[in-house]
N, C-alpha and C positions, 0 to 999 in steps of 0.2 A: 757336447761343449757350445755356449752362447757366448755372441759378445756381449760385455755391456757397455752399451749407447749411451752417452752424458749430450742435450744439445744446450745452452746458455743461449739467450740474448742477453740486453742491459734490465731488463725487467728481470730475469729471474731463471730459472731452468723452464726448457718447453715442452724435456721429455727429458727420461732417467727410467731405463727397464733394458732387456732382452733384448737382445733382437740374436735370426739369423740370419742375417742381411740387410748387408746394408748400401745402396747404389745413392751418386750425387752426378754432380760435370763441371768436370773443371778445366780450364783450358786446352785442352791436350783431348776433348770431350768428355762420354758419360765412362764408369768406373766404376766397380764394384768392388765392393769390405766384404772378405769369410773370416768365421774364426781361423787362424793361426797365422793372419795377413803378414807379409812384412814388415815392419816397421817402416812410417813416414809420417812426414804434413805435407799438407797441401790447401792451400786455392783452393773454394770449394762455390759454384757459382746454381744459379735456376733453381735444385729442389733434392731433396732428400725422402726417400722412401725406403720407409723402416719395412721386413718382414721376421714381423716374430714370432714367437715358437710358439704358438698356439693357432699359424697360418695369415694371419691377419693382417691387416698392413697402414701402416702411420703417412702421412704421404707429410710435409715439412716445406713450407715456399721460402726458398734463398736469395736473399738479393744479392748478399756474397756474405762470408764466412771463407773460417780455419778447419783444418777439417786435421786432428791429431791421433795416430796410427798406433799403441805403444801393444803389445801384448795379445788380447782377446779385448783391451777396450779400445771404448773411440770416442774421444773428447771435442766437442765442435762448439767455435763460436764464431755465435752470427751478428753479424752487425758491425762488424769491421771495414774502416774504408780500406779502398787503396791504393 
């Protein structure tokens, strides 16, 4: 089972696809999202590291953003002002 991740900025989709895990930072520090993660919403900062099903990784630099996890779906919106 995989996560389905979408990352959007003001210009459109930055990433859309499956992932086995995702890591980022919020005000409390680094955190990871795996399949069947609890539903939550958080402000994110610094970066997002996506590990794809084939083992490759994608790193997305984040100024700031919002992440929403519902089921195995992760939606991220970048460029959200504080």
